[in-house]
All heavy atoms as TSV, in Angstrom:
chain	resi	resn	atom	element	x	y	z
A	1	LEU	N	N	20.528	4.306	17.244
A	1	LEU	CA	C	20.329	4.846	15.958
A	1	LEU	C	C	18.927	5.496	15.945
A	1	LEU	O	O	17.999	5.119	16.582
A	1	LEU	CB	C	20.215	3.729	14.813
A	1	LEU	CG	C	21.595	3.013	14.619
A	1	LEU	CD1	C	21.326	1.907	13.661
A	1	LEU	CD2	C	22.677	3.904	14.067
A	2	PRO	N	N	18.839	6.576	15.142
A	2	PRO	CA	C	17.476	7.396	15.070
A	2	PRO	C	C	16.469	6.495	14.436
A	2	PRO	O	O	16.862	5.604	13.663
A	2	PRO	CB	C	17.826	8.661	14.391
A	2	PRO	CG	C	19.131	8.285	13.612
A	2	PRO	CD	C	19.828	7.213	14.319
A	3	TYR	N	N	15.238	6.805	14.733
A	3	TYR	CA	C	14.138	6.056	14.080
A	3	TYR	C	C	14.001	6.286	12.627
A	3	TYR	O	O	13.709	5.416	11.864
A	3	TYR	CB	C	12.898	6.448	14.750
A	3	TYR	CG	C	11.580	5.751	14.184
A	3	TYR	CD1	C	11.352	4.364	14.469
A	3	TYR	CD2	C	10.770	6.472	13.381
A	3	TYR	CE1	C	10.372	3.825	13.983
A	3	TYR	CE2	C	9.647	5.853	12.978
A	3	TYR	CZ	C	9.390	4.562	13.174
A	3	TYR	OH	O	8.281	3.900	12.640
A	4	ASP	N	N	14.297	7.502	12.175
A	4	ASP	CA	C	14.296	7.771	10.747
A	4	ASP	C	C	15.593	8.601	10.409
A	4	ASP	O	O	16.203	9.134	11.187
A	4	ASP	CB	C	13.049	8.519	10.396
A	4	ASP	CG	C	12.865	9.847	11.123
A	4	ASP	OD1	O	13.584	10.043	12.095
A	4	ASP	OD2	O	11.979	10.702	10.703
A	5	ASP	N	N	15.788	8.589	9.129
A	5	ASP	CA	C	16.958	9.254	8.520
A	5	ASP	C	C	16.674	10.670	8.146
A	5	ASP	O	O	15.588	10.929	7.593
A	5	ASP	CB	C	17.517	8.541	7.316
A	5	ASP	CG	C	17.930	7.135	7.537
A	5	ASP	OD1	O	18.534	6.922	8.635
A	5	ASP	OD2	O	17.802	6.256	6.774
A	6	PRO	N	N	17.458	11.638	8.511
A	6	PRO	CA	C	17.229	13.065	8.131
A	6	PRO	C	C	17.287	13.168	6.599
A	6	PRO	O	O	18.095	12.476	5.949
A	6	PRO	CB	C	18.370	13.865	8.835
A	6	PRO	CG	C	19.273	12.823	9.457
A	6	PRO	CD	C	18.651	11.453	9.363
A	7	VAL	N	N	16.386	13.863	6.049
A	7	VAL	CA	C	16.379	13.895	4.544
A	7	VAL	C	C	17.574	14.491	3.949
A	7	VAL	O	O	17.941	14.369	2.778
A	7	VAL	CB	C	15.100	14.642	4.070
A	7	VAL	CG1	C	13.840	13.877	4.346
A	7	VAL	CG2	C	15.020	16.046	4.688
A	8	GLY	N	N	18.298	15.280	4.731
A	8	GLY	CA	C	19.617	15.891	4.222
A	8	GLY	C	C	20.596	14.897	3.749
A	8	GLY	O	O	21.486	15.185	2.954
A	9	ILE	N	N	20.541	13.784	4.278
A	9	ILE	CA	C	21.467	12.653	3.956
A	9	ILE	C	C	21.283	12.380	2.518
A	9	ILE	O	O	22.277	11.989	1.781
A	9	ILE	CB	C	21.197	11.474	4.848
A	9	ILE	CG1	C	21.635	11.614	6.253
A	9	ILE	CG2	C	21.998	10.201	4.252
A	9	ILE	CD1	C	21.369	10.511	7.234
A	10	PHE	N	N	20.066	12.424	2.032
A	10	PHE	CA	C	19.810	12.141	0.554
A	10	PHE	C	C	19.793	13.261	-0.274
A	10	PHE	O	O	19.429	13.179	-1.441
A	10	PHE	CB	C	18.514	11.371	0.614
A	10	PHE	CG	C	18.360	10.146	1.476
A	10	PHE	CD1	C	17.644	10.107	2.558
A	10	PHE	CD2	C	19.183	9.050	1.104
A	10	PHE	CE1	C	17.589	8.997	3.410
A	10	PHE	CE2	C	19.002	7.875	1.895
A	10	PHE	CZ	C	18.225	7.948	3.109
A	11	GLY	N	N	20.242	14.391	0.187
A	11	GLY	CA	C	20.208	15.598	-0.575
A	11	GLY	C	C	18.904	16.222	-0.786
A	11	GLY	O	O	18.672	16.854	-1.877
A	12	LEU	N	N	17.899	15.986	-0.037
A	12	LEU	CA	C	16.529	16.439	-0.177
A	12	LEU	C	C	16.272	17.508	0.707
A	12	LEU	O	O	16.823	17.749	1.708
A	12	LEU	CB	C	15.557	15.311	-0.013
A	12	LEU	CG	C	15.619	14.121	-0.863
A	12	LEU	CD1	C	14.706	13.016	-0.489
A	12	LEU	CD2	C	15.380	14.451	-2.369
A	13	HIS	N	N	15.315	18.426	0.276
A	13	HIS	CA	C	14.816	19.498	1.169
A	13	HIS	C	C	13.934	18.985	2.246
A	13	HIS	O	O	13.332	17.879	2.108
A	13	HIS	CB	C	13.914	20.392	0.223
A	13	HIS	CG	C	13.562	21.784	0.835
A	13	HIS	ND1	N	12.481	21.769	1.678
A	13	HIS	CD2	C	14.258	22.936	0.869
A	13	HIS	CE1	C	12.399	23.014	2.157
A	13	HIS	NE2	N	13.410	23.702	1.569
A	14	PRO	N	N	13.972	19.546	3.399
A	14	PRO	CA	C	13.219	19.039	4.531
A	14	PRO	C	C	11.721	18.899	4.199
A	14	PRO	O	O	11.007	18.029	4.738
A	14	PRO	CB	C	13.382	20.089	5.557
A	14	PRO	CG	C	14.698	20.698	5.334
A	14	PRO	CD	C	14.791	20.696	3.762
A	15	ASN	N	N	11.150	19.634	3.274
A	15	ASN	CA	C	9.789	19.533	2.904
A	15	ASN	C	C	9.529	18.291	2.131
A	15	ASN	O	O	8.334	17.692	2.005
A	15	ASN	CB	C	9.337	20.719	2.029
A	15	ASN	CG	C	9.048	21.906	2.832
A	15	ASN	OD1	O	8.984	21.942	4.025
A	15	ASN	ND2	N	9.017	23.061	2.107
A	16	ALA	N	N	10.516	17.599	1.579
A	16	ALA	CA	C	10.420	16.280	0.885
A	16	ALA	C	C	9.952	15.291	1.910
A	16	ALA	O	O	9.180	14.386	1.531
A	16	ALA	CB	C	11.763	15.986	0.292
A	17	LYS	N	N	10.291	15.421	3.067
A	17	LYS	CA	C	9.857	14.428	4.088
A	17	LYS	C	C	8.426	14.505	4.323
A	17	LYS	O	O	7.685	13.510	4.406
A	17	LYS	CB	C	10.764	14.514	5.371
A	17	LYS	CG	C	10.346	13.468	6.416
A	17	LYS	CD	C	11.205	13.646	7.658
A	17	LYS	CE	C	10.842	12.618	8.721
A	17	LYS	NZ	N	11.526	12.635	9.923
A	18	ILE	N	N	7.955	15.800	4.345
A	18	ILE	CA	C	6.544	16.002	4.680
A	18	ILE	C	C	5.776	15.440	3.537
A	18	ILE	O	O	4.699	14.741	3.749
A	18	ILE	CB	C	6.291	17.461	4.884
A	18	ILE	CG1	C	6.888	17.964	6.019
A	18	ILE	CG2	C	4.857	17.775	4.846
A	18	ILE	CD1	C	6.937	19.507	6.302
A	19	THR	N	N	6.163	15.695	2.229
A	19	THR	CA	C	5.430	15.176	1.105
A	19	THR	C	C	5.434	13.639	1.148
A	19	THR	O	O	4.395	13.096	0.780
A	19	THR	CB	C	6.122	15.684	-0.138
A	19	THR	OG1	O	6.155	17.130	-0.097
A	19	THR	CG2	C	5.449	15.289	-1.386
A	20	PHE	N	N	6.570	13.037	1.458
A	20	PHE	CA	C	6.619	11.536	1.396
A	20	PHE	C	C	5.698	10.998	2.444
A	20	PHE	O	O	4.905	10.081	2.170
A	20	PHE	CB	C	8.043	11.121	1.667
A	20	PHE	CG	C	8.192	9.635	1.994
A	20	PHE	CD1	C	8.119	8.699	0.931
A	20	PHE	CD2	C	8.364	9.237	3.207
A	20	PHE	CE1	C	8.222	7.354	1.166
A	20	PHE	CE2	C	8.450	7.815	3.571
A	20	PHE	CZ	C	8.437	6.937	2.529
A	21	GLU	N	N	5.640	11.565	3.636
A	21	GLU	CA	C	4.892	10.996	4.684
A	21	GLU	C	C	3.337	11.186	4.459
A	21	GLU	O	O	2.549	10.403	4.718
A	21	GLU	CB	C	5.244	11.746	6.103
A	21	GLU	CG	C	6.603	11.268	6.572
A	21	GLU	CD	C	7.066	11.950	7.805
A	21	GLU	OE1	O	6.431	12.889	8.249
A	21	GLU	OE2	O	8.000	11.408	8.415
A	22	LYS	N	N	3.013	12.315	3.685
A	22	LYS	CA	C	1.684	12.547	3.297
A	22	LYS	C	C	1.217	11.517	2.267
A	22	LYS	O	O	0.200	10.954	2.327
A	22	LYS	CB	C	1.461	13.953	2.809
A	22	LYS	CG	C	0.003	14.198	2.365
A	22	LYS	CD	C	-0.240	15.579	1.792
A	22	LYS	CE	C	-1.729	15.782	1.389
A	22	LYS	NZ	N	-2.422	14.674	0.880
A	23	GLN	N	N	2.055	11.288	1.288
A	23	GLN	CA	C	1.727	10.181	0.358
A	23	GLN	C	C	1.577	8.828	0.951
A	23	GLN	O	O	0.658	8.093	0.634
A	23	GLN	CB	C	2.828	10.186	-0.700
A	23	GLN	CG	C	2.879	11.449	-1.645
A	23	GLN	CD	C	4.096	11.481	-2.610
A	23	GLN	OE1	O	5.041	10.633	-2.352
A	23	GLN	NE2	N	4.011	12.277	-3.581
A	24	GLU	N	N	2.453	8.474	1.898
A	24	GLU	CA	C	2.332	7.143	2.584
A	24	GLU	C	C	1.037	7.158	3.393
A	24	GLU	O	O	0.358	6.151	3.410
A	24	GLU	CB	C	3.568	7.019	3.551
A	24	GLU	CG	C	4.850	6.674	2.811
A	24	GLU	CD	C	4.792	5.423	1.929
A	24	GLU	OE1	O	4.535	4.337	2.545
A	24	GLU	OE2	O	5.028	5.537	0.728
A	25	THR	N	N	0.663	8.266	4.026
A	25	THR	CA	C	-0.529	8.283	4.793
A	25	THR	C	C	-1.765	8.032	3.899
A	25	THR	O	O	-2.770	7.359	4.197
A	25	THR	CB	C	-0.674	9.537	5.629
A	25	THR	OG1	O	0.406	9.722	6.496
A	25	THR	CG2	C	-2.021	9.668	6.459
A	26	ASP	N	N	-1.725	8.698	2.751
A	26	ASP	CA	C	-2.908	8.642	1.756
A	26	ASP	C	C	-2.991	7.241	1.280
A	26	ASP	O	O	-4.143	6.707	1.065
A	26	ASP	CB	C	-2.575	9.585	0.548
A	26	ASP	CG	C	-2.777	11.064	0.926
A	26	ASP	OD1	O	-3.275	11.307	2.027
A	26	ASP	OD2	O	-2.314	11.886	0.217
A	27	LYS	N	N	-1.830	6.558	1.012
A	27	LYS	CA	C	-1.880	5.108	0.615
A	27	LYS	C	C	-2.493	4.207	1.702
A	27	LYS	O	O	-3.369	3.322	1.328
A	27	LYS	CB	C	-0.512	4.527	0.282
A	27	LYS	CG	C	0.086	5.150	-0.957
A	27	LYS	CD	C	1.576	4.587	-1.113
A	27	LYS	CE	C	2.262	5.408	-2.119
A	27	LYS	NZ	N	3.645	4.793	-2.298
A	28	ILE	N	N	-2.155	4.447	2.806
A	28	ILE	CA	C	-2.724	3.647	4.093
A	28	ILE	C	C	-4.166	3.882	4.129
A	28	ILE	O	O	-5.025	2.890	4.246
A	28	ILE	CB	C	-2.027	3.951	5.367
A	28	ILE	CG1	C	-0.507	3.381	5.237
A	28	ILE	CG2	C	-2.684	3.408	6.461
A	28	ILE	CD1	C	0.362	3.813	6.420
A	29	LEU	N	N	-4.529	5.105	4.237
A	29	LEU	CA	C	-6.023	5.383	4.277
A	29	LEU	C	C	-6.763	4.853	3.250
A	29	LEU	O	O	-7.924	4.368	3.366
A	29	LEU	CB	C	-6.230	6.911	4.440
A	29	LEU	CG	C	-5.676	7.473	5.729
A	29	LEU	CD1	C	-5.879	8.958	5.749
A	29	LEU	CD2	C	-6.403	6.853	7.017
A	30	SER	N	N	-6.252	4.877	1.935
A	30	SER	CA	C	-6.873	4.456	0.719
A	30	SER	C	C	-7.154	2.885	0.847
A	30	SER	O	O	-8.256	2.371	0.551
A	30	SER	CB	C	-6.126	4.677	-0.522
A	30	SER	OG	O	-6.679	4.001	-1.533
A	31	THR	N	N	-6.122	2.209	1.362
A	31	THR	CA	C	-6.259	0.759	1.526
A	31	THR	C	C	-7.316	0.404	2.561
A	31	THR	O	O	-8.117	-0.455	2.419
A	31	THR	CB	C	-4.802	0.160	1.951
A	31	THR	OG1	O	-3.857	0.392	0.956
A	31	THR	CG2	C	-4.967	-1.282	2.172
A	32	VAL	N	N	-7.266	1.110	3.699
A	32	VAL	CA	C	-8.176	0.881	4.770
A	32	VAL	C	C	-9.656	1.098	4.301
A	32	VAL	O	O	-10.470	0.336	4.540
A	32	VAL	CB	C	-7.825	1.686	5.982
A	32	VAL	CG1	C	-8.965	1.691	7.057
A	32	VAL	CG2	C	-6.589	1.189	6.697
A	33	THR	N	N	-9.826	2.131	3.678
A	33	THR	CA	C	-11.197	2.477	3.190
A	33	THR	C	C	-11.608	1.582	2.075
A	33	THR	O	O	-12.804	1.296	1.991
A	33	THR	CB	C	-11.326	3.954	2.773
A	33	THR	OG1	O	-10.433	4.193	1.742
A	33	THR	CG2	C	-11.143	4.850	3.923
A	34	SER	N	N	-10.694	1.007	1.328
A	34	SER	CA	C	-11.111	0.103	0.297
A	34	SER	C	C	-11.603	-1.277	0.741
A	34	SER	O	O	-12.305	-1.991	0.108
A	34	SER	CB	C	-10.021	-0.041	-0.808
A	34	SER	OG	O	-8.930	-0.864	-0.232
A	35	ILE	N	N	-11.172	-1.646	1.912
A	35	ILE	CA	C	-11.380	-2.932	2.475
A	35	ILE	C	C	-12.529	-3.012	3.541
A	35	ILE	O	O	-12.960	-3.966	3.939
A	35	ILE	CB	C	-10.265	-3.753	2.958
A	35	ILE	CG1	C	-9.510	-3.102	4.104
A	35	ILE	CG2	C	-9.192	-4.050	1.841
A	35	ILE	CD1	C	-8.498	-3.844	4.805
A	36	GLN	N	N	-12.820	-1.779	3.973
A	36	GLN	CA	C	-13.993	-1.749	5.012
A	36	GLN	C	C	-15.361	-1.929	4.366
A	36	GLN	O	O	-15.486	-1.620	3.209
A	36	GLN	CB	C	-13.846	-0.451	5.766
A	36	GLN	CG	C	-14.367	0.817	5.157
A	36	GLN	CD	C	-14.218	2.079	6.040
A	36	GLN	OE1	O	-13.446	2.059	6.915
A	36	GLN	NE2	N	-14.959	3.029	5.705
A	37	SER	N	N	-16.191	-2.365	5.164
A	37	SER	CA	C	-17.516	-2.553	4.587
A	37	SER	C	C	-18.205	-1.386	4.246
A	37	SER	O	O	-17.967	-0.310	4.779
A	37	SER	CB	C	-18.395	-3.383	5.631
A	37	SER	OG	O	-18.577	-2.588	6.715
A	38	ARG	N	N	-19.006	-1.336	3.211
A	38	ARG	CA	C	-19.770	-0.191	2.870
A	38	ARG	C	C	-21.132	-0.017	3.562
A	38	ARG	O	O	-21.671	-0.963	3.979
A	38	ARG	CB	C	-20.154	-0.389	1.372
A	38	ARG	CG	C	-18.965	-0.503	0.408
A	38	ARG	CD	C	-18.075	0.827	0.310
A	38	ARG	NE	N	-16.976	0.592	-0.625
A	38	ARG	CZ	C	-15.786	0.579	-0.356
A	38	ARG	NH1	N	-15.323	0.656	0.839
A	38	ARG	NH2	N	-14.815	0.426	-1.228
A	39	LEU	N	N	-21.365	1.192	3.868
A	39	LEU	CA	C	-22.627	1.468	4.542
A	39	LEU	C	C	-23.722	1.770	3.475
A	39	LEU	O	O	-23.440	2.288	2.383
A	39	LEU	CB	C	-22.440	2.632	5.544
A	39	LEU	CG	C	-21.358	2.400	6.648
A	39	LEU	CD1	C	-21.190	3.707	7.461
A	39	LEU	CD2	C	-21.744	1.331	7.575
A	40	GLY	N	N	-24.892	1.592	3.952
A	40	GLY	CA	C	-26.090	2.089	3.020
A	40	GLY	C	C	-26.634	0.744	2.380
A	40	GLY	O	O	-26.159	-0.311	2.390
A	41	GLY	N	N	-27.707	1.013	1.644
A	41	GLY	CA	C	-28.479	-0.059	0.993
A	41	GLY	C	C	-27.922	-0.457	-0.290
A	41	GLY	O	O	-26.807	-0.092	-0.615
A	42	GLY	N	N	-28.574	-1.253	-0.972
A	42	GLY	CA	C	-28.178	-1.725	-2.330
A	42	GLY	C	C	-27.993	-3.187	-2.387
A	42	GLY	O	O	-28.258	-3.921	-3.208
A	43	GLY	N	N	-27.356	-3.629	-1.246
A	43	GLY	CA	C	-27.160	-5.160	-1.104
A	43	GLY	C	C	-26.270	-5.711	-2.044
A	43	GLY	O	O	-25.771	-6.842	-1.704
A	44	GLY	N	N	-25.832	-5.304	-3.263
A	44	GLY	CA	C	-25.054	-6.076	-4.200
A	44	GLY	C	C	-23.693	-6.486	-3.811
A	44	GLY	O	O	-22.975	-7.267	-4.417
A	45	GLY	N	N	-23.100	-5.883	-2.711
A	45	GLY	CA	C	-21.746	-6.201	-2.316
A	45	GLY	C	C	-21.683	-7.581	-1.525
A	45	GLY	O	O	-22.581	-8.035	-0.973
A	46	GLY	N	N	-20.419	-8.033	-1.517
A	46	GLY	CA	C	-20.156	-9.217	-0.810
A	46	GLY	C	C	-19.834	-8.993	0.726
A	46	GLY	O	O	-19.830	-7.762	1.093
A	47	SER	N	N	-19.500	-10.027	1.422
A	47	SER	CA	C	-19.167	-9.779	2.875
A	47	SER	C	C	-17.806	-9.179	2.930
A	47	SER	O	O	-17.084	-9.093	1.991
A	47	SER	CB	C	-19.172	-11.193	3.569
A	47	SER	OG	O	-18.165	-11.969	3.052
A	48	GLU	N	N	-17.396	-8.844	4.143
A	48	GLU	CA	C	-16.031	-8.384	4.363
A	48	GLU	C	C	-14.919	-9.289	3.996
A	48	GLU	O	O	-13.892	-8.780	3.422
A	48	GLU	CB	C	-15.809	-7.884	5.926
A	48	GLU	CG	C	-16.729	-6.759	6.261
A	48	GLU	CD	C	-16.587	-6.355	7.794
A	48	GLU	OE1	O	-15.667	-6.901	8.468
A	48	GLU	OE2	O	-17.505	-5.674	8.260
A	49	GLU	N	N	-15.158	-10.506	4.323
A	49	GLU	CA	C	-14.262	-11.584	4.032
A	49	GLU	C	C	-14.042	-11.645	2.490
A	49	GLU	O	O	-12.971	-11.817	2.050
A	49	GLU	CB	C	-14.634	-12.828	4.661
A	49	GLU	CG	C	-13.653	-13.946	4.465
A	49	GLU	CD	C	-13.951	-15.237	5.247
A	49	GLU	OE1	O	-14.742	-15.190	6.191
A	49	GLU	OE2	O	-13.441	-16.256	4.734
A	50	GLU	N	N	-15.164	-11.660	1.725
A	50	GLU	CA	C	-15.052	-11.768	0.341
A	50	GLU	C	C	-14.352	-10.581	-0.273
A	50	GLU	O	O	-13.640	-10.745	-1.225
A	50	GLU	CB	C	-16.449	-11.850	-0.211
A	50	GLU	CG	C	-17.174	-13.184	-0.067
A	50	GLU	CD	C	-18.723	-13.160	-0.321
A	50	GLU	OE1	O	-19.229	-11.986	-0.533
A	50	GLU	OE2	O	-19.258	-14.181	-0.524
A	51	THR	N	N	-14.639	-9.421	0.253
A	51	THR	CA	C	-13.900	-8.206	-0.184
A	51	THR	C	C	-12.275	-8.347	0.025
A	51	THR	O	O	-11.619	-8.035	-0.901
A	51	THR	CB	C	-14.424	-6.967	0.600
A	51	THR	OG1	O	-15.766	-6.861	0.391
A	51	THR	CG2	C	-13.692	-5.707	-0.005
A	52	VAL	N	N	-11.978	-8.812	1.193
A	52	VAL	CA	C	-10.499	-8.931	1.470
A	52	VAL	C	C	-9.924	-9.951	0.659
A	52	VAL	O	O	-8.812	-9.823	0.093
A	52	VAL	CB	C	-10.334	-9.283	3.007
A	52	VAL	CG1	C	-8.858	-9.646	3.302
A	52	VAL	CG2	C	-10.722	-8.017	3.816
A	53	LEU	N	N	-10.688	-11.140	0.412
A	53	LEU	CA	C	-10.101	-12.213	-0.475
A	53	LEU	C	C	-9.997	-11.744	-1.938
A	53	LEU	O	O	-9.047	-12.102	-2.523
A	53	LEU	CB	C	-10.986	-13.418	-0.372
A	53	LEU	CG	C	-10.911	-14.173	0.991
A	53	LEU	CD1	C	-11.948	-15.272	0.975
A	53	LEU	CD2	C	-9.488	-14.797	1.211
A	54	ALA	N	N	-10.944	-11.041	-2.446
A	54	ALA	CA	C	-10.797	-10.466	-3.741
A	54	ALA	C	C	-9.719	-9.484	-3.897
A	54	ALA	O	O	-8.924	-9.581	-4.930
A	54	ALA	CB	C	-12.084	-9.781	-4.090
A	55	LEU	N	N	-9.405	-8.670	-2.790
A	55	LEU	CA	C	-8.313	-7.689	-2.908
A	55	LEU	C	C	-7.046	-8.515	-2.837
A	55	LEU	O	O	-6.064	-8.154	-3.634
A	55	LEU	CB	C	-8.499	-6.770	-1.845
A	55	LEU	CG	C	-7.270	-5.654	-1.760
A	55	LEU	CD1	C	-7.297	-4.815	-2.947
A	55	LEU	CD2	C	-7.544	-4.702	-0.470
A	56	ALA	N	N	-6.921	-9.485	-1.976
A	56	ALA	CA	C	-5.644	-10.385	-1.964
A	56	ALA	C	C	-5.371	-11.073	-3.333
A	56	ALA	O	O	-4.271	-11.103	-3.693
A	56	ALA	CB	C	-5.860	-11.363	-0.859
A	57	ASP	N	N	-6.488	-11.561	-4.006
A	57	ASP	CA	C	-6.200	-12.269	-5.202
A	57	ASP	C	C	-5.705	-11.239	-6.249
A	57	ASP	O	O	-4.798	-11.513	-7.055
A	57	ASP	CB	C	-7.600	-12.830	-5.771
A	57	ASP	CG	C	-7.949	-14.141	-4.951
A	57	ASP	OD1	O	-6.961	-14.706	-4.435
A	57	ASP	OD2	O	-9.119	-14.415	-5.055
A	58	LYS	N	N	-6.230	-10.017	-6.267
A	58	LYS	CA	C	-5.796	-8.964	-7.198
A	58	LYS	C	C	-4.417	-8.574	-6.961
A	58	LYS	O	O	-3.568	-8.423	-7.820
A	58	LYS	CB	C	-6.684	-7.648	-7.016
A	58	LYS	CG	C	-6.244	-6.641	-7.950
A	58	LYS	CD	C	-7.072	-5.361	-7.651
A	58	LYS	CE	C	-6.627	-4.078	-8.293
A	58	LYS	NZ	N	-5.375	-3.624	-7.791
A	59	LEU	N	N	-4.105	-8.402	-5.646
A	59	LEU	CA	C	-2.686	-7.961	-5.308
A	59	LEU	C	C	-1.625	-9.182	-5.590
A	59	LEU	O	O	-0.527	-8.867	-5.982
A	59	LEU	CB	C	-2.564	-7.540	-3.918
A	59	LEU	CG	C	-3.354	-6.227	-3.528
A	59	LEU	CD1	C	-3.246	-6.030	-1.988
A	59	LEU	CD2	C	-2.786	-5.084	-4.337
A	60	SER	N	N	-2.076	-10.366	-5.434
A	60	SER	CA	C	-1.139	-11.486	-5.616
A	60	SER	C	C	-0.716	-11.516	-7.150
A	60	SER	O	O	0.262	-12.033	-7.397
A	60	SER	CB	C	-1.709	-12.716	-5.153
A	60	SER	OG	O	-2.793	-13.174	-5.850
A	61	GLY	N	N	-1.694	-11.130	-8.001
A	61	GLY	CA	C	-1.370	-11.119	-9.379
A	61	GLY	C	C	-0.420	-10.087	-9.791
A	61	GLY	O	O	0.210	-10.160	-10.806
A	62	ASP	N	N	-0.286	-8.996	-8.957
A	62	ASP	CA	C	0.625	-7.844	-9.235
A	62	ASP	C	C	2.080	-8.191	-8.753
A	62	ASP	O	O	2.936	-7.460	-9.172
A	62	ASP	CB	C	0.138	-6.640	-8.490
A	62	ASP	CG	C	-1.180	-6.119	-9.069
A	62	ASP	OD1	O	-1.607	-6.521	-10.185
A	62	ASP	OD2	O	-1.866	-5.311	-8.391
A	63	VAL	N	N	2.250	-9.190	-7.904
A	63	VAL	CA	C	3.574	-9.540	-7.391
A	63	VAL	C	C	4.363	-10.343	-8.483
A	63	VAL	O	O	3.891	-11.315	-9.019
A	63	VAL	CB	C	3.372	-10.385	-6.183
A	63	VAL	CG1	C	4.765	-10.767	-5.648
A	63	VAL	CG2	C	2.685	-9.610	-4.995
A	64	PRO	N	N	5.554	-9.762	-8.730
A	64	PRO	CA	C	6.401	-10.634	-9.745
A	64	PRO	C	C	6.843	-11.947	-9.272
A	64	PRO	O	O	6.829	-12.255	-8.013
A	64	PRO	CB	C	7.661	-9.668	-9.899
A	64	PRO	CG	C	7.684	-8.840	-8.729
A	64	PRO	CD	C	6.333	-8.724	-8.218
A	65	SER	N	N	7.061	-12.875	-10.070
A	65	SER	CA	C	7.403	-14.269	-9.721
A	65	SER	C	C	8.914	-14.206	-9.168
A	65	SER	O	O	9.614	-13.333	-9.368
A	65	SER	CB	C	7.410	-15.183	-10.867
A	65	SER	OG	O	8.282	-14.731	-11.909
A	66	VAL	N	N	9.147	-15.323	-8.403
A	66	VAL	CA	C	10.552	-15.373	-7.751
A	66	VAL	C	C	11.466	-15.643	-8.764
A	66	VAL	O	O	11.319	-16.376	-9.716
A	66	VAL	CB	C	10.456	-16.508	-6.729
A	66	VAL	CG1	C	11.910	-16.788	-6.159
A	66	VAL	CG2	C	9.478	-16.353	-5.632
A	67	MET	N	N	12.624	-14.846	-8.701
A	67	MET	CA	C	13.590	-14.878	-9.795
A	67	MET	C	C	14.731	-15.885	-9.268
A	67	MET	O	O	15.177	-15.671	-8.095
A	67	MET	CB	C	14.228	-13.608	-10.027
A	67	MET	CG	C	15.238	-13.495	-11.172
A	67	MET	SD	S	15.839	-11.862	-11.463
A	67	MET	CE	C	14.616	-11.134	-12.280
A	68	LYS	N	N	15.216	-16.714	-10.095
A	68	LYS	CA	C	16.360	-17.607	-9.712
A	68	LYS	C	C	17.695	-16.776	-9.858
A	68	LYS	O	O	17.767	-15.854	-10.738
A	68	LYS	CB	C	16.359	-18.792	-10.607
A	68	LYS	CG	C	15.135	-19.704	-10.300
A	68	LYS	CD	C	15.160	-21.055	-11.191
A	68	LYS	CE	C	13.893	-21.751	-10.878
A	68	LYS	NZ	N	13.869	-22.864	-11.785
A	69	LYS	N	N	18.694	-17.274	-9.177
A	69	LYS	CA	C	19.882	-16.508	-9.177
A	69	LYS	C	C	20.527	-16.464	-10.526
A	69	LYS	O	O	21.067	-15.468	-10.960
A	69	LYS	CB	C	20.889	-17.162	-8.250
A	69	LYS	CG	C	22.081	-16.380	-7.832
A	69	LYS	CD	C	22.995	-17.038	-6.769
A	69	LYS	CE	C	24.064	-16.228	-6.479
A	69	LYS	NZ	N	24.982	-16.827	-5.318
A	70	GLY	N	N	20.416	-17.460	-11.261
A	70	GLY	CA	C	20.968	-17.599	-12.662
A	70	GLY	C	C	20.235	-16.567	-13.651
A	70	GLY	O	O	20.879	-16.116	-14.618
A	71	GLU	N	N	18.982	-16.302	-13.400
A	71	GLU	CA	C	18.186	-15.366	-14.221
A	71	GLU	C	C	18.471	-13.810	-13.905
A	71	GLU	O	O	18.096	-13.040	-14.756
A	71	GLU	CB	C	16.738	-15.616	-14.103
A	71	GLU	CG	C	16.234	-17.108	-14.455
A	71	GLU	CD	C	14.917	-17.310	-14.071
A	71	GLU	OE1	O	14.330	-16.557	-13.238
A	71	GLU	OE2	O	14.312	-18.326	-14.481
A	72	ALA	N	N	19.161	-13.683	-12.782
A	72	ALA	CA	C	19.311	-12.211	-12.380
A	72	ALA	C	C	20.363	-11.550	-13.225
A	72	ALA	O	O	20.475	-10.365	-13.326
A	72	ALA	CB	C	19.719	-12.176	-10.911
A	73	GLY	N	N	21.145	-12.319	-13.867
A	73	GLY	CA	C	22.168	-11.756	-14.798
A	73	GLY	C	C	23.410	-11.525	-14.187
A	73	GLY	O	O	24.237	-10.816	-13.924
């Protein structure tokens, strides 16, 4: 099987794949830069570990709770 699906299968223009991949790349780079340590003075920031833990706490609050089969409708 091919590594990725051609966009024509979904009725999309080939440029849609380029746009999608650019958006995914932007998300990854944004995540990486948000968790890396900051350069420069000021001192007020926490350690890298504190930054990652704070981000993990924030993201865990965004995840919906597990749904039971009876609640699914």
